[in-house]
Every structure is written in C-alpha cells, then in structure tokens.
Backbone as JSON, one array per atom type, in Angstrom:
{
  "sequence": "NVSGTLWYALHVVLQEHYEAVGKLADRVAERLLTVGASADGRATTILQTSAIPEMPGGFQDNAQVIVWWVNAYKLVGDSARQAIRDMEEPDPTTSNLLLEVDDMIGKFQCQVRAFVQATPTDPNLGRDLNNGQPVDLPSQTPAGQPPAR",
  "N": [[67.86, 63.7, 41.76], [67.3, 65.47, 44.24], [65.64, 65.1, 47.67], [62.99, 65.88, 50.22], [63.33, 68.12, 53.56], [65.63, 69.34, 53.12], [65.78, 70.01, 50.41], [66.1, 72.39, 48.91], [68.05, 74.04, 50.28], [70.29, 72.28, 49.84], [70.42, 72.33, 47.24], [70.99, 75.06, 46.4], [73.68, 74.95, 48.07], [75.07, 73.12, 46.44], [74.52, 73.82, 43.9], [76.39, 76.55, 43.91], [78.75, 75.32, 44.55], [78.94, 73.73, 41.91], [79.07, 76.14, 40.22], [81.9, 76.82, 41.25], [83.59, 74.92, 40.89], [83.56, 74.65, 38.03], [85.23, 76.8, 37.18], [87.19, 76.12, 38.42], [88.03, 73.89, 37.29], [88.55, 75.05, 34.57], [91.0, 76.1, 34.98], [92.7, 74.27, 35.69], [92.3, 73.21, 33.29], [93.46, 74.59, 31.84], [96.24, 74.5, 32.87], [97.03, 72.11, 32.02], [97.05, 72.23, 29.24], [99.31, 73.83, 29.2], [101.59, 72.85, 30.17], [101.59, 70.67, 27.95], [99.92, 68.74, 27.95], [97.05, 66.92, 27.59], [93.38, 67.97, 27.56], [91.35, 66.96, 28.13], [87.78, 66.96, 28.31], [85.88, 66.17, 27.7], [82.39, 64.66, 28.38], [82.25, 61.82, 28.27], [84.94, 60.86, 28.59], [85.64, 61.75, 30.77], [83.72, 60.21, 32.64], [84.77, 57.74, 31.94], [86.93, 58.1, 33.25], [86.99, 58.75, 35.93], [87.04, 58.19, 39.57], [85.12, 58.51, 41.1], [82.18, 57.19, 41.93], [78.96, 56.58, 40.21], [76.09, 58.46, 40.7], [73.1, 57.38, 42.27], [70.26, 56.95, 40.05], [66.93, 58.94, 40.0], [64.95, 59.75, 42.66], [66.26, 60.97, 45.78], [66.63, 60.79, 49.17], [67.59, 63.3, 51.37], [69.75, 62.68, 53.33], [71.05, 60.43, 51.7], [72.2, 61.78, 49.37], [73.47, 63.84, 50.73], [75.72, 62.03, 52.19], [76.56, 60.7, 49.96], [77.53, 63.07, 48.49], [79.58, 63.71, 50.22], [81.01, 61.48, 50.32], [81.82, 61.29, 47.77], [83.54, 63.93, 47.38], [85.65, 63.49, 49.33], [86.91, 61.34, 47.92], [87.89, 63.1, 45.71], [89.37, 64.53, 47.1], [91.49, 63.08, 48.49], [92.69, 62.33, 45.98], [93.73, 64.78, 45.11], [95.69, 65.5, 46.89], [97.03, 63.43, 46.54], [98.35, 63.9, 43.96], [99.31, 66.37, 44.59], [101.45, 65.93, 46.1], [102.86, 64.34, 44.28], [103.8, 66.09, 42.32], [105.21, 68.16, 43.08], [107.95, 68.28, 42.99], [108.86, 67.87, 40.43], [107.03, 69.73, 39.22], [106.03, 72.5, 40.36], [104.23, 74.5, 40.07], [102.08, 73.19, 38.84], [101.42, 72.05, 41.37], [100.85, 73.67, 43.14], [98.62, 74.69, 42.05], [96.83, 72.54, 42.66], [97.07, 72.45, 45.1], [95.49, 74.71, 45.49], [92.96, 73.5, 44.45], [92.49, 71.04, 46.38], [91.95, 72.72, 48.74], [89.69, 74.02, 48.32], [87.75, 71.45, 47.63], [87.99, 70.74, 50.19], [86.96, 72.71, 51.89], [84.15, 72.55, 50.42], [83.39, 70.24, 51.22], [83.19, 69.9, 53.94], [81.14, 71.92, 54.27], [78.98, 70.23, 53.25], [79.02, 68.55, 54.73], [78.41, 69.81, 57.37], [75.54, 69.7, 57.5], [74.74, 67.84, 58.82], [76.38, 67.09, 60.97], [77.01, 66.81, 64.24], [76.86, 69.45, 66.34], [78.09, 71.49, 69.34], [75.68, 73.08, 70.12], [73.54, 71.3, 68.62], [73.04, 68.15, 68.52], [72.23, 66.22, 66.89], [73.13, 64.77, 64.61], [72.01, 64.05, 62.26], [69.42, 62.75, 62.39], [67.1, 63.8, 62.09], [66.49, 63.8, 59.46], [67.06, 60.72, 58.73], [65.41, 58.6, 59.51], [65.32, 59.01, 62.33], [67.85, 57.93, 62.75], [71.08, 58.25, 63.26], [73.13, 59.7, 60.56], [75.41, 58.18, 58.68], [78.32, 58.74, 57.8], [80.4, 58.32, 55.18], [83.32, 58.9, 55.02], [86.71, 60.23, 56.32], [86.34, 61.87, 59.65], [86.67, 65.37, 59.86], [89.62, 67.14, 60.63], [90.09, 68.01, 64.45], [87.29, 67.81, 64.89], [85.02, 65.55, 67.18], [84.57, 62.18, 66.66], [81.72, 60.73, 64.7], [78.55, 59.49, 66.17]],
  "CA": [[66.82, 64.44, 42.42], [67.01, 65.82, 45.97], [64.38, 65.34, 48.12], [63.22, 66.31, 51.54], [63.38, 68.96, 53.8], [66.58, 70.14, 52.92], [66.35, 70.15, 48.85], [66.18, 73.57, 48.67], [69.12, 74.46, 51.04], [71.4, 71.48, 49.15], [70.24, 72.74, 45.84], [71.83, 76.14, 46.5], [74.8, 74.94, 48.11], [75.5, 72.46, 45.2], [74.75, 75.2, 42.9], [77.33, 77.23, 44.1], [79.97, 74.41, 44.25], [79.18, 73.77, 40.74], [79.95, 77.33, 39.57], [83.4, 77.46, 41.48], [84.42, 73.57, 40.5], [83.84, 74.71, 36.8], [86.04, 78.03, 36.8], [88.69, 75.82, 38.79], [88.64, 73.12, 36.09], [88.95, 75.74, 33.44], [92.28, 76.77, 35.02], [93.54, 72.8, 35.41], [92.65, 72.47, 32.07], [94.97, 75.68, 31.01], [97.78, 74.15, 33.04], [97.51, 70.72, 31.45], [97.65, 72.67, 27.96], [100.6, 75.0, 29.25], [102.44, 71.75, 30.17], [101.71, 69.83, 27.15], [98.79, 67.43, 28.3], [95.62, 66.88, 26.53], [92.73, 68.72, 28.55], [89.88, 66.01, 27.44], [86.79, 67.44, 29.13], [84.46, 65.24, 27.28], [81.55, 63.6, 29.34], [82.46, 60.45, 28.23], [86.06, 60.7, 29.16], [85.43, 62.07, 32.45], [82.93, 59.43, 33.03], [85.54, 56.79, 32.0], [88.4, 58.15, 34.01], [86.78, 59.13, 37.42], [87.26, 57.02, 40.35], [83.56, 58.68, 41.87], [81.26, 56.32, 41.56], [77.78, 57.46, 39.61], [75.06, 59.0, 41.75], [72.15, 56.64, 41.69], [69.16, 58.19, 39.45], [65.79, 58.94, 40.61], [64.87, 60.81, 43.91], [67.38, 60.93, 46.66], [66.28, 61.68, 50.13], [68.55, 64.51, 51.97], [70.58, 61.77, 53.72], [71.62, 60.3, 50.65], [72.53, 63.12, 48.79], [74.63, 64.12, 51.89], [76.49, 60.75, 52.45], [77.06, 60.7, 48.2], [79.06, 64.11, 48.08], [81.01, 63.4, 51.25], [82.25, 60.61, 50.09], [82.69, 62.07, 46.71], [84.69, 64.87, 48.01], [86.75, 62.75, 50.02], [88.01, 60.88, 47.01], [88.66, 64.06, 45.09], [90.32, 65.5, 47.91], [92.77, 62.04, 48.07], [93.39, 62.07, 44.53], [94.52, 65.72, 44.79], [96.54, 65.57, 47.93], [98.46, 62.69, 46.1], [98.84, 64.28, 43.0], [100.16, 67.4, 44.82], [102.81, 64.95, 46.49], [103.77, 63.62, 43.06], [103.88, 67.07, 41.67], [105.89, 69.13, 43.98], [109.26, 68.18, 42.83], [108.98, 68.4, 38.88], [106.52, 70.95, 38.56], [105.67, 73.0, 41.49], [103.24, 75.38, 39.67], [100.73, 72.43, 39.15], [101.2, 71.55, 42.69], [100.25, 74.85, 43.61], [97.22, 74.83, 41.73], [96.28, 71.13, 42.88], [96.71, 72.61, 46.62], [93.7, 75.47, 45.49], [91.71, 72.37, 44.29], [92.24, 70.49, 47.67], [91.55, 73.57, 49.51], [88.16, 74.08, 47.8], [87.27, 70.69, 48.02], [87.64, 70.52, 51.62], [85.73, 73.66, 52.04], [82.85, 72.1, 49.87], [83.03, 68.72, 52.18], [82.72, 70.48, 55.25], [80.1, 72.53, 53.85], [77.84, 69.5, 52.94], [79.45, 67.73, 55.94], [77.62, 70.63, 58.24], [74.13, 69.37, 57.55], [74.38, 66.49, 59.67], [77.65, 67.0, 61.79], [76.93, 67.27, 65.86], [77.61, 70.63, 67.14], [77.66, 71.7, 70.96], [74.11, 72.96, 70.4], [72.81, 70.42, 67.81], [73.71, 66.86, 68.37], [71.37, 65.17, 66.35], [73.86, 64.13, 64.05], [71.09, 64.06, 61.03], [69.13, 61.89, 63.07], [66.06, 64.15, 61.97], [66.83, 63.27, 57.95], [67.36, 59.53, 58.53], [64.37, 58.01, 60.34], [65.65, 58.53, 63.71], [69.13, 57.43, 62.8], [72.14, 59.22, 62.73], [73.83, 59.72, 59.24], [76.71, 57.78, 58.82], [79.08, 59.51, 56.87], [81.8, 57.33, 54.67], [84.8, 59.67, 55.09], [87.02, 60.53, 57.38], [85.81, 63.05, 60.27], [87.55, 66.78, 59.51], [90.4, 67.7, 62.15], [89.43, 68.73, 65.19], [85.88, 67.23, 65.19], [84.7, 64.61, 67.32], [83.75, 61.28, 65.51], [79.98, 60.7, 64.81], [78.35, 58.33, 67.02]],
  "C": [[66.81, 64.66, 43.81], [65.68, 65.63, 46.46], [64.33, 65.55, 49.81], [63.32, 67.53, 52.09], [64.69, 69.86, 53.4], [66.82, 70.57, 51.52], [66.51, 71.16, 48.42], [67.8, 74.47, 49.4], [70.21, 73.46, 50.3], [71.53, 71.51, 47.64], [71.36, 74.01, 45.55], [73.33, 75.84, 46.72], [75.39, 74.36, 46.8], [75.61, 73.15, 44.21], [76.24, 75.84, 42.89], [78.54, 76.24, 43.93], [80.0, 74.12, 42.62], [79.71, 74.67, 39.8], [81.6, 77.34, 39.97], [84.22, 75.94, 40.86], [84.57, 73.62, 38.91], [84.72, 75.8, 36.35], [87.54, 77.31, 37.62], [88.96, 74.93, 37.59], [89.22, 73.77, 34.93], [90.53, 76.2, 33.65], [93.37, 75.23, 35.17], [93.61, 72.55, 34.03], [93.57, 73.54, 31.24], [96.01, 74.94, 31.49], [97.93, 72.98, 32.24], [97.61, 71.31, 30.05], [99.42, 73.42, 28.12], [101.85, 73.71, 29.46], [102.3, 70.47, 29.11], [100.82, 68.6, 27.0], [97.62, 67.56, 27.79], [94.54, 67.23, 27.89], [91.67, 67.96, 28.22], [88.87, 66.22, 28.38], [85.57, 67.02, 28.58], [83.96, 64.58, 28.32], [82.29, 62.39, 29.85], [83.93, 59.81, 28.69], [86.39, 61.07, 30.64], [84.71, 60.93, 33.18], [83.95, 57.62, 33.06], [86.81, 56.81, 33.09], [88.25, 58.14, 35.61], [86.71, 57.94, 38.27], [85.76, 57.41, 41.33], [82.47, 57.96, 41.38], [79.86, 57.31, 40.94], [76.83, 57.31, 40.9], [73.86, 58.32, 40.98], [71.04, 57.62, 40.92], [67.96, 58.24, 40.39], [65.87, 59.79, 41.76], [65.54, 60.34, 45.0], [66.99, 61.47, 48.08], [67.73, 62.83, 50.53], [69.83, 63.64, 52.31], [71.35, 61.2, 52.85], [72.52, 61.16, 49.52], [73.61, 63.28, 49.58], [76.05, 63.09, 51.73], [77.29, 60.98, 50.95], [78.39, 61.96, 48.1], [80.1, 64.21, 49.06], [81.93, 62.58, 50.69], [82.83, 61.11, 48.56], [83.73, 63.33, 46.62], [85.66, 64.53, 48.39], [87.52, 61.97, 48.86], [88.78, 61.56, 46.17], [89.86, 64.43, 46.05], [91.63, 64.58, 48.08], [93.35, 61.98, 47.21], [94.43, 63.68, 44.59], [95.66, 65.56, 45.79], [97.69, 64.54, 47.42], [99.16, 63.02, 44.86], [99.69, 65.77, 43.3], [101.13, 67.09, 45.18], [103.63, 64.71, 45.58], [104.42, 64.96, 42.05], [105.17, 67.97, 42.03], [107.34, 69.33, 43.47], [109.42, 68.58, 41.35], [108.17, 69.68, 38.42], [105.55, 71.87, 39.98], [104.84, 74.08, 41.38], [101.88, 74.58, 39.7], [100.88, 72.07, 40.43], [100.81, 72.29, 43.44], [98.99, 74.89, 43.42], [96.33, 73.76, 42.43], [95.99, 71.36, 44.59], [95.39, 73.93, 46.35], [92.88, 74.41, 45.53], [91.61, 71.89, 45.78], [91.73, 71.58, 48.91], [90.21, 73.7, 49.55], [87.28, 72.8, 48.36], [87.29, 70.28, 49.42], [86.78, 71.7, 52.21], [84.3, 72.73, 51.57], [82.34, 70.84, 50.8], [82.37, 69.22, 53.49], [81.48, 71.4, 55.41], [78.68, 71.75, 53.69], [77.95, 68.72, 54.36], [78.28, 68.3, 57.24], [76.34, 70.52, 58.09], [73.64, 68.33, 58.24], [75.54, 66.31, 60.63], [76.94, 67.48, 63.18], [77.59, 68.86, 66.02], [77.04, 71.06, 68.62], [76.1, 71.9, 71.08], [73.14, 72.38, 69.5], [73.73, 69.13, 67.8], [73.51, 65.81, 67.72], [72.01, 64.21, 65.05], [73.16, 63.78, 62.5], [70.13, 63.1, 61.08], [67.5, 62.3, 62.04], [65.91, 63.97, 60.21], [67.11, 61.97, 57.53], [66.44, 58.9, 59.34], [65.04, 57.68, 61.65], [67.12, 58.22, 64.19], [70.09, 58.38, 62.17], [72.86, 58.88, 61.33], [75.03, 58.95, 59.22], [77.25, 57.9, 57.37], [80.46, 58.39, 56.73], [82.92, 57.78, 54.84], [85.66, 59.85, 56.44], [86.49, 61.85, 58.21], [86.81, 64.08, 59.82], [88.49, 66.41, 60.95], [89.69, 68.87, 62.74], [88.08, 68.65, 65.59], [85.95, 65.91, 65.78], [84.31, 63.41, 66.27], [82.37, 61.25, 65.93], [80.2, 59.27, 65.54], [77.22, 57.68, 66.75]]
}
C-alpha cells in the first residue's frame, strides 16, 4: 500500500508498468514454449525462482516504494542483460526478445527514479518525501546522470 503525497502518481505509473509487463511476459512465455521449455507462470513458481526480494507488507511511504521498485528493476535488468549475452550465439531470436525486455525495464526504472532524481531546476533528490533527507537509491545512477549526493 503506497502512502504519501505521490500515492496516486505512483499508482498510475505502476499500473502502466503492470499492464506492459503482462503483455511482454506473455511473449516471453510463448518464446519459451517455441523453444521447448516450460513457461510455468504459477505464482508459487515465480516466488520460488525470483531474485527480487518480497516487498514489505502494510503501508509504505513514497520513498520506500520508489527505492524498492528501482532496486527490483535493476535486478531484472541485470538478469536480462546476462541472458542476452548467454543467448546471443545459440538463439538470436530469444536474445532480441530479451533486448526488448531490457529496454522496457530500463525505461520503467527511469520513470520511477524520476520521482526523486535531481534535475537542473529541482535538486531536492526526494528530500520532500524523506523527512528532509535525500532518498538513497540502491542501484547505479543511469548513464549521463550525475551521482546522487
């Protein structure tokens, strides 16, 4: 449960992400079936095989939600980039699909990060969401951006 001044904006952004990820997950599942692999999308399987830590329950303030999603997208992006390298030679079609996954995840991470990223006209780094302290994002700064202070 997102709480705080950005709850609605975060809800809208994350709903868009949810819908897009669902469509791409279907394409990945179809590709798995095409190459003869299982596309086990059961919730229990996803929970058991995911490297993404479980989001804490209860109310989460804006900063907690933003940090969790930026970190989750980083983990997925890192995994996708490794899979792209692994599949490039034996299965270029799968590698190309994974490039789409990586591109989408990078876009989503950027969208969530933008809530607290300093800009030339707004250098607050999320201080307004985090009791006057900058929001410490756990993942790397995107290319072309100065590191958070």
